[in-house]
Backbone as a ProteinNet text record, in pm:
[ID]
protein_1_A
[PRIMARY]
XXXXXXXXXXXXXXXXXXXXXXXXXXXXXXXXXXXXXXXXXXXXXXXXXXXXXXXXXXXXXXXXXXXXXXXXXXXXXXXXXXXXXXXXXXXXXXXXXXXXXXXXXXXXXXXXXXXXXXXXXXXXXXXXXXXXXXXXXXXXXX
[TERTIARY]
-5347.1	-5252	-5319.6	-5441	-5511.5	-5551.9	-5564.6	-5600.1	-5488.4	-5364.3	-5249.8	-5230	-5277	-5258.6	-5327.9	-5435	-5504	-5422.1	-5334	-5249.8	-5120.1	-5088.6	-4963.6	-4946.1	-5046.8	-5027	-5002	-5068.1	-5049.2	-4906.5	-4856	-4720.8	-4616.8	-4641.7	-4550.2	-4547.7	-4663.6	-4671.4	-4600	-4618.1	-4550.9	-4399.2	-4354.1	-4210.8	-4152.6	-4223.8	-4177.8	-4169.5	-4267.9	-4268.1	-4149.3	-4123.7	-4011	-3879.9	-3863.9	-3741.5	-3724.1	-3830.6	-3822.5	-3784.9	-3843.5	-3812.3	-3664.9	-3614.4	-3474.1	-3380.7	-3414.2	-3331.1	-3330.2	-3446.6	-3454.6	-3377.4	-3390.3	-3319.4	-3169	-3122.8	-2980	-2928.9	-3006.2	-2967.1	-2952.4	-3040.5	-3029.7	-2906.9	-2875.8	-2756.5	-2630.9	-2624.1	-2507.5	-2492.2	-2602.7	-2593.3	-2555.9	-2577.2	-2539.1	-2387.6	-2313.5	-2168.8	-2107.9	-2189.4	-2139.8	-2183.4	-2099.7	-2127.2	-2123.1	-2220.7	-2224.1	-2135.1	-2040.9	-1944.9	-1973.3	-1897.9	-1917.6	-1889	-1795.6	-1758.1	-1836.6	-1961.8	-2054.6	-2000.3	-1935.4	-1884.5	-1942.1	-1943.5	-1976.4	-1846.7	-1830.6	-1712.3	-1756.4	-1675.6	-1704.2	-1680.9	-1758.2	-1737.3	-1610.6	-1574.6	-1458.3	-1358.7	-1232.1	-1122.3	-1064.2	-1042.6	-991.9	-850.5	-778.4	-642.7	-620.5	-559.5	-531.4	-380.8	-340.5	-199.5	-179.6	-76.9	-45.5	70	49.8	154.4	203.3	326.9	383.9	455.5	434.3	501.3	582.6	703.4	782.7	724.4	748.6	704.5	822.7	797.9	903.9	932.5	1044.4	1083.3	1111.2	1171.6	1198.9	1068.7	972.9	844.2	768.1	776.9	704.2	761.4	893.6	957	992.4	1016.1	1070.6	979.2	857	769.7	643.9	612.9	490.2	390.7	288.4	194.4	121.7	92.2	22	107.2	236.6	326.7	337.4	349.2	359.8	234.9	117.1	-7.6	-19.2	13.2	3.3	96.3	216.5	313.5	258.6	203.5	148.9	26.5	-61.6	-183.7	-150.1	-54.7	-14.5	44.2	125.3	186	79	-20	-123.3	-222.2	-247.8	-333.7	-271.6	-139.7	-71.1	-84.9	-100.8	-117.8	-264.2	-354.1	-494.4	-583.8	-531.3	-610.8	-666.4	-785.5	-846.7	-852.9	-810.5	-816.1	-961	-1012.3	-1152.4	-1168.6	-1073	-1086.7	-949.9	-934.9	-812.4	-852.6	-789.8	-823.2	-697	-701.8	-585.6	-562.3	-436.3	-404.2	-332.4	-394	-332	-339.4	-245.9	-245	-331.6	-397.5	-476.3	-419.4	-302.1	-236.6	-148.1	-174.4	-102.1	47.8	85.7	227	297.4	235.9	296.2	307.7	207.1	212.1	327.2	345.3	456	590.6	598.1	721.4	753	651.7	672.2	728.3	671.7	719.9	863.2	893.6	1028.8	1130	1096.6	1186.1	1202.1	1094.5	1101.4	1194.2	1185.5	1273.9	1418.7	1441.9	1577.9	1643.8	1565.3	1620.2	1611.4	1587.5	1579.6	1474.3	1365.7	1255.2	1271.6	1378.1	1401.4	1314.9	1300	1230.2	1157.1	1047.7	979.4	897.4	870.1	778.7	642.1	569.8	447.2	326.6	232.7	106.2	125	17.9	21.5	-120.3	-135.5	-266.3	-287	-412.9	-452.1	-526	-481.8	-544.4	-618.2	-744.3	-823.3	-834.1	-776.3	-781.2	-878.4	-939.6	-1028.4	-1004.9	-1040.5	-1026.2	-1141.1	-1191.4	-1293.1	-1233.5	-1313.6	-1261.3	-1223.1	-1290	-1254	-1114.9	-1086	-952.7	-848	-883.3	-790.2	-757.6	-859.9	-837.7	-748.1	-772.2	-689.2	-544.6	-529.2	-395.7	-320.8	-387.3	-324.2	-289.4	-377.5	-352.3	-232.6	-221.9	-108	23	18.2	137	181.7	84.8	117.1	182.1	131.4	188	329.3	354.3	486.8	588.7	543.5	633.6	680	605.1	639.6	755
1497.6	1586.6	1672.3	1719.1	1805.6	1729.1	1596.6	1516.5	1513.8	1521.8	1520.9	1655.6	1762.3	1896.1	1910.7	1837.4	1843.4	1783	1691.5	1626	1701.2	1802.4	1875.6	1936.4	2004.5	2059.5	1950.1	1836.8	1727.3	1672.4	1657.6	1608.5	1705.3	1834.5	1934.7	1926.1	1911.9	1901.5	1775.4	1663.2	1538.8	1555.4	1620.2	1642.2	1728.3	1832.3	1919.4	1841.5	1757.3	1677.1	1580.5	1516.6	1423	1496.5	1615.4	1693.1	1731.3	1774	1811.8	1690.5	1576	1454.5	1417	1428.3	1395.4	1490.6	1619.5	1717.1	1689.3	1661.6	1632.4	1505.2	1402.8	1277.1	1298.4	1378.1	1406.8	1480.8	1574.3	1646.8	1554.2	1455.6	1358.6	1271.8	1231.7	1150.1	1226.6	1356.2	1436.9	1452.5	1469.8	1491.2	1363.4	1247.1	1123.1	1107.8	1179.2	1171.8	1258.3	1336.7	1426.3	1377.3	1399.9	1358.3	1482	1497.2	1609	1575.7	1662.5	1636.4	1724.1	1700.2	1773	1922.1	1958.5	2099.1	2172.8	2132	2197.6	2208.5	2105.5	2102.5	1980.4	1989.1	1872.7	1818.3	1688.5	1624.2	1510.5	1480.6	1368.6	1238.1	1137.1	1005.2	940.2	971.5	910.3	1018.1	986.7	1070.6	997.7	1068.9	1007.8	1054.4	968.4	1000	935.5	1009.8	957.3	939	820.2	787.7	746.1	801.3	765.7	666.6	556	455.5	470.2	514.5	534.2	407.8	371.1	254.9	301.2	246.5	286.9	228.4	299.6	250.8	202.5	168.9	120.8	-26	-70.3	-211.4	-252.1	-163.1	-192.6	-213.3	-127.5	-140.3	-264.1	-296.7	-412.6	-544.1	-549.7	-676	-683.8	-569.7	-575	-533.1	-492	-441.3	-526.2	-567.5	-641.7	-545	-497.8	-400.5	-453.4	-582.3	-639.7	-628.3	-655.7	-646	-501	-408.3	-266.8	-220.6	-258.8	-221.3	-287.5	-415.8	-489.2	-429.6	-391.7	-332.8	-202.9	-116.6	10.5	-12.8	-103.4	-129.6	-187.5	-279	-336.4	-228.3	-140.4	-31.5	59.8	98.3	187.9	116.1	-12.3	-88.5	-96.7	-111.3	-116.2	15.5	124.9	256	286.6	191.9	209.9	254.2	265.1	306.5	183.8	196.5	89.7	133.6	46.4	78.4	68.9	179.8	186.8	164.8	215.7	206.5	214.9	142.4	147	192.4	300.2	357.6	362.4	310.9	326	474.8	517.1	658.4	673.7	743.2	775.8	926.1	980.4	1124.1	1160.6	1273.1	1325.2	1459.1	1490.5	1615.6	1591.1	1662.8	1642.3	1667.3	1770.3	1800.9	1685.3	1630.2	1518.2	1395.1	1371.1	1256.2	1270.7	1391	1414.9	1400.5	1448.9	1436.1	1289.1	1207.8	1064.6	998.5	1032.5	975.2	1020	1147.2	1198.6	1125.8	1106.2	1034.9	889.6	829	690.8	679.8	777.3	777.8	800.1	892.8	924	805.6	721.7	605.7	478.7	494.6	383.8	280.4	328.6	241.7	169.8	200.4	129	179.6	311.9	365.5	494.4	515.7	644.1	646.5	767.6	774.3	742.3	663.9	613.3	628.6	549.2	549.9	481.6	461.9	396.7	379.3	390.9	374.1	481.6	520.1	606.2	517.2	520.6	441.2	536.7	509.3	589.4	512.4	569.9	509.7	588.3	519.8	587.2	533.8	618.8	582.9	650.3	583.8	646.8	769.4	874.4	998	979.5	888.5	866.1	803.3	707.1	645.9	747.5	834.1	936.3	1034.2	1073.6	1165.6	1101.4	973.6	902.5	892.8	865.6	853	985.7	1096	1227.4	1262.7	1226.2	1254.8	1175.8	1049.4	966.5	1019.5	1066.5	1123.6	1250.6	1330.6	1454.7	1423.3	1318.8	1279.9	1223.8	1151.6	1095	1204.5	1313.5	1423.4	1500.3	1492.4	1567.9	1508.8
-12836	-12773.7	-12668.2	-12696.6	-12601.8	-12476.8	-12485.4	-12369.7	-12266.1	-12310.7	-12219.7	-12152.8	-12214.8	-12159.9	-12024.8	-12001.5	-11873.7	-11759.9	-11793.5	-11692.1	-11662.9	-11741.9	-11725.9	-11586.4	-11529	-11393.3	-11288.8	-11304.3	-11209.1	-11221.6	-11345.2	-11365.7	-11310.1	-11325.3	-11269.8	-11118.1	-11055.9	-10909.4	-10861.5	-10931.4	-10894.5	-10907.7	-11014.9	-11034.6	-10923	-10882.3	-10773.5	-10642.7	-10615.6	-10492.7	-10493.1	-10606.6	-10616.2	-10592.5	-10649	-10630.1	-10484	-10418.5	-10277.1	-10192	-10219.3	-10143.2	-10162.4	-10285.5	-10311.5	-10237.6	-10234	-10163	-10013.5	-9958.1	-9814.1	-9781.9	-9866.9	-9844.4	-9852.6	-9947.6	-9961.8	-9838	-9785.9	-9665	-9546	-9534.9	-9425.7	-9441	-9564.6	-9587.4	-9549.8	-9585.6	-9552.3	-9402	-9330.5	-9186.8	-9112.6	-9174.4	-9109.2	-9101	-9184	-9181.4	-9071.9	-9003.4	-8900.5	-8763.4	-8665.8	-8528.9	-8440.2	-8351.6	-8258.6	-8140.3	-8109.5	-8002.3	-7881.2	-7773	-7648	-7661	-7746.3	-7756.8	-7865.3	-7885.8	-7978.5	-8120.4	-8166.8	-8303.3	-8374.3	-8504.5	-8585.1	-8642.1	-8633.7	-8689.6	-8778.3	-8876.4	-8964.4	-8890.3	-8928.6	-8869.9	-8923.3	-9046.4	-9109.8	-9151.8	-9137.4	-9186.6	-9306.9	-9416.2	-9538.7	-9569	-9638.2	-9680.3	-9816.7	-9909.1	-10041.6	-10055.9	-10100.4	-10118	-10263.4	-10326.6	-10465	-10465.6	-10534.2	-10552.6	-10695.9	-10712.7	-10845.9	-10890.3	-11013	-11070.6	-11190.4	-11208.6	-11324.6	-11452.5	-11562.8	-11692.7	-11773.3	-11896.3	-11983.9	-11961.3	-12012.2	-12002.6	-11858.1	-11781.9	-11640.6	-11563.9	-11586.7	-11518.8	-11562.2	-11691.5	-11742.7	-11690.1	-11674.5	-11634.1	-11485.6	-11423.1	-11288.8	-11176	-11205.6	-11100.1	-11092.3	-10971	-10945.8	-10880.8	-10955.1	-10898.5	-10774.6	-10773.8	-10658.6	-10532.3	-10544	-10429.2	-10382	-10476.4	-10439.8	-10365.1	-10414.9	-10347.9	-10211.3	-10205.2	-10078.9	-9973.2	-10013	-9920.3	-9859.3	-9940.9	-9891.6	-9803.9	-9847	-9769.7	-9632.4	-9625	-9496.8	-9406.5	-9464.6	-9387.7	-9326.8	-9404.4	-9353.9	-9262.8	-9287.2	-9196.5	-9057.5	-9051.6	-8922.5	-8848.3	-8922.6	-8859.9	-8828.6	-8857.7	-8823.2	-8937.6	-9057.9	-9173.7	-9244	-9302.1	-9380.8	-9526.1	-9616.7	-9759.1	-9804.9	-9854.9	-9894.2	-10044.6	-10124	-10268.3	-10334.7	-10445.5	-10525.7	-10665.7	-10711.7	-10841.6	-10927.1	-11049.8	-11138.3	-11166.5	-11160.2	-11181.4	-11314.3	-11405.3	-11532.6	-11549.8	-11624.3	-11645	-11764.8	-11754.6	-11865.6	-11911.1	-11862.3	-11895.9	-12018	-12126.5	-12251.2	-12234.6	-12160	-12138.2	-12067.8	-11965	-11890.8	-11980.5	-12062.6	-12152.9	-12252.9	-12307.4	-12399.8	-12328.5	-12205.1	-12126.9	-12099.7	-12071.2	-12049.4	-12175.2	-12290.4	-12416.7	-12443.2	-12416.2	-12436.8	-12348	-12221.2	-12129.2	-12173.8	-12221.1	-12269.1	-12389.9	-12479.6	-12597.2	-12554.7	-12462.6	-12417.6	-12346.2	-12281.4	-12210.5	-12294.6	-12422.6	-12518.3	-12474.7	-12421.9	-12384.2	-12252.1	-12177.5	-12051.8	-11937.2	-11925	-11807.5	-11840.9	-11777.3	-11773.2	-11645.5	-11597.5	-11483.9	-11540.9	-11467.9	-11527.7	-11439.5	-11474.4	-11403	-11267.5	-11202.5	-11072.2	-11022.6	-10894.5	-10832.8	-10727.9	-10710	-10598.9	-10499.3	-10375.1	-10269.8	-10176.5	-10153.4	-10060.9	-9929.8	-9824.9	-9692	-9606.3	-9511.5	-9417.1	-9276.6	-9179.5	-9038.8	-8963.2	-8861.3	-8776.3	-8710.2	-8699.9	-8642.1	-8495.5	-8424.6	-8284.1	-8275.1	-8363.6	-8365.5	-8407	-8500.9	-8549.1	-8436.3	-8359.6	-8247.6	-8141.8	-8112	-8014.3	-8063.2	-8194.5	-8251.8	-8242.1	-8274.9	-8267.6	-8123	-8030.1	-7887.9	-7837.9	-7878.9	-7838.8	-7898.6	-8024.5	-8086.8	-8014.8	-7971.5	-7899.5	-7765.1	-7697.2	-7568.4	-7584.6	-7694.9	-7719	-7748	-7808.8	-7842.1	-7718.5	-7609.5	-7488.4	-7416
[MASK]
++++++++++++++++++++++++++++++++++++++++++++++++++++++++++++++++++++++++++++++++++++++++++++++++++++++++++++++++++++++++++++++++++++++++++++++

């Protein structure tokens, strides 16, 4: 045990160096997401948007809804507007009150329908395209 005690200061110094390198590397990664513009501002390279696709639950949702079609419809709509789908996340509630309300609605409708889960879609767009899109919308409004 006493043999390892001599290495303790060296291990502490190595740990501090590793932490400093990780912090510096993280700072560089964060700055890569920003772009320096003409008007002395930093802007993000990407603009993000989150869209929730709600799907009905119960017997109606189980038999009458195609989740793939619902997702494809939304993705095509946003792709036409210049957005790219970056990630699809299943959306479920973790709120006890909402879960109880869903069960209550399901019971009241005899198992036919309840508001249910769905998906969260993360869309992204280059900030240059987003700026052009906003500028074109402003010109159309005039």
